[in-house]
N, C-alpha and C positions, 0 to 999 in steps of 0.2 A: 359680719359678712354675710352670714345666711339670711339675715332679715332684709339686707339691701338685695340680695340675689333673688329673694322671693318677690320682693317689690318690683324688681326689673321684669321679672316673668309675667307678673300680672298686667304691667302696662304694655307689654309686647302683646300679650293676650287681647287686651282691649283694642289695640291697633289692628289686630287681625280681624276681629269681629267688625270694626268700622269698615275695612276693606271689602269684607264679605256682603255688608249691607249695601255698600256702593255698588258692587257688582249686580246685586238683586234689582235695585232700582233702576239700573241700565237696562234691564231684561223686560221691562214693562209689565210689571207684576199686576196680578188680580187684587181685589179688596181684601180677601182672606190673607194673602201672602203679606199685604201691607200691614193688616193688623198684627200678624205674627211678627213682622219686622220691627214695628214700633214697640211691641211688647219686649222683644230681645233687646233693643236699643236702651229702653228704660232700666231694664235689668243690669245691663252692662255698665250703664252711665252711673247707677247707684253704686255698684261695685267699684268703679274707677274712684268715686268720690271718697268711698270708704279707704281705698288704697292710698289715695292722695293724703288723707288725715293721718293714716298710719305712718306714711313716709315722713311727714312732718314731724311726728312725734319721734320717729327713729333719729332723724337729722338732729332734732334739738337734743336728745339724748347723747348723740356722738359729740356735738359741740361742747356740752357740758364736761364729757370726758376728756375731750381735747384740751379744754380749759384747765382741768385738774392736773393733767399730765404736764401741760406747759408750766404751770406753777411749781410742781415737784422737780421738773428739771432745772428751772431757775434756781430753786431753793438748793438744789445739789450742786449746781455751778457755783453759787456763792460760797457754799461750804468748802468747796475744793480749794477755794482761794484765801480762806481764813486760817490763820494760825490758831489751832484749837486751845492751846494754853493761854495766850495773851489776849486773843480777840481781834489782833489787827491782822493786816495781810501777811500772808506767808511769802516765802521766796518766789514761789511761782507767781503770785499776784505782783510782787516787786518787778520781776522780770517783764511781765506784760506791761506793766504801767510805764516802766523806764522806756521800753521800745516805743510805746506811744508818744511819750515826751520827746524822745529823740526824732521821731518821724516828724512831729509837729513842729519842733525847732528847726529842722532841716529846711522845712518848707517856708521858714521865715515868719511863722506866724506867732510865736512866742519862744523866749528863752527860759531857763530854769535853773535851779541850784539843786545839788544831791548832797545831803548829809548822811554821813555814817556815824553812828554813836555806839560806843562799847562800854559796858558796865565795867568799872575799874575793880580789879581784885575780886571778880566774881566767884573764883574758886573757893575764896575763904568763907564765903556764905554757905555753900554747900559742905565744906570740911567741919566748920565749927557749929553750924546749926541744923544741918541735913538738907536733903534735897527738897523737901517740902517748903522750908523757908526760902531756898533758891528759887523754887517756882513763884514764891509770893513776891519776891523781888523783881523777877521778870514781869509778872502782872502789873506791879506797881510803876516800874518804869514805863511800860507801854501806855499806861493810862495817863501818866504825867506828861509824855510826849504828845499824845492826842490833845491834852487840855491846852498845851503850849502852841498848837499850830491852828491854822484856819480850816474850814470845811473843805476847801478845794485842795489842800496839802494832802499827801498820800503817805501814810505810815504804814511800814512793813517790819516784820522781824526778819532780818536779813540772814540769821543763822546764829545757833547758840546764844550768847548774850549780847549780840550786835543787832542794832536796829537801823534801818534806813527810812529817810524822809525825803520825798520829792516835792520841791517848793515850786509850783508854776509861776510865772509872770513876776520872777524874783531875780535880782541881779545880786553881785557879790556882798555889797554891804548889808542888803537886807537879808540875805542868807546868814550872814555872820551874827546878826542880831537875833535871829531866831535860835541859832545854834547856842548863844550865850544864855538866852531866856530858858531853853530847855534845860541845860546844865544846872542854871541857878534854881530852876523849879524842882528838880529832882533832889539836889543837894540840901535844900533848905527845910528839909523835913526829916525827922528821926523814925524810923520804922520800929514798930513794936510788935510782940507776938503774944498769944496766949492770954488768959485771964489776968495773969500778973502784969501784963503790959511790959514784957521784958524786951529791952531795947537790943536791936541787932546792929546798932551803929548807923551811921550816915552812909547813903548810897550816892556815889558820885559817878559821872560819865566823862568820858574823853571823846572829843568830836573831830571829824575831819570833813572838810567841805570843798566841793569844786563846783564851778560855773560852767555851763554849756559854752563851749567853742565850736566854730563852725568845722565841720569834719569829724566831730566827736562820734565814737560809738560806745556801746556799753562798756567795752573794756577800758577805754582811754578814760571816760568820765568816772568810773568807779576806781580806776588806778590812782588818779589824782586825789580823790577823796580819801582813799586808803593810806596814800602818802602822808595826808595831813593828820589822819588819826594816829599813825604811827608817831609823828611828830610830836602831837599832843602827849602821848603816853611817855615820851622821851623827856618832856619838859616838866613831869611831875604829876600828869593826870589832872582830872577835874577842869578841863578847858577845852 
């Protein structure tokens, strides 16, 4: 700010000098006065040129600092929306993306499906093997879900051991296919820990799905998916 203020003062001074020279010329000066005037103008012009170069350097420096700050802000914004444990979106990210999907669907541009996925019997992993293994299970499930969906699909940790997936451009049948694919992908691998490759058993998921209906809000579409999830738990899980 001090640099910019100094530059502004210098430019203002140059403008005042030009105004004085103009006034002197209007007074029909003699030769000596004209010579002094030219000398003064040359001096002021050189000073203005130096000031202009200095201002350009200051502006370039400020632009560089602005770009650095913008990058830092963007990175902070991204980090605020990422679940630190699993690397997928957090609940805040889910809420934002769901509202975007609802607004787009309401405008008639595209429908979507919502999946809720819950790790079956997750408490047993923590009780039998400890919370570090529980964390490993959460990371494993998050990565398996990401591998099972397309790039445009949005994966978030909904809360605890529950995940949510928003599937744009997807109708009910397609959403069910994705749900089954995710459950199969997770269940078809046995997790092991430590150098001894000790098995912690098979991880399974229960899933509930809802397709957007005209007039839906966040509560209604989440509610239907949640009902489906509880029905899957009641039918024996891993479905």
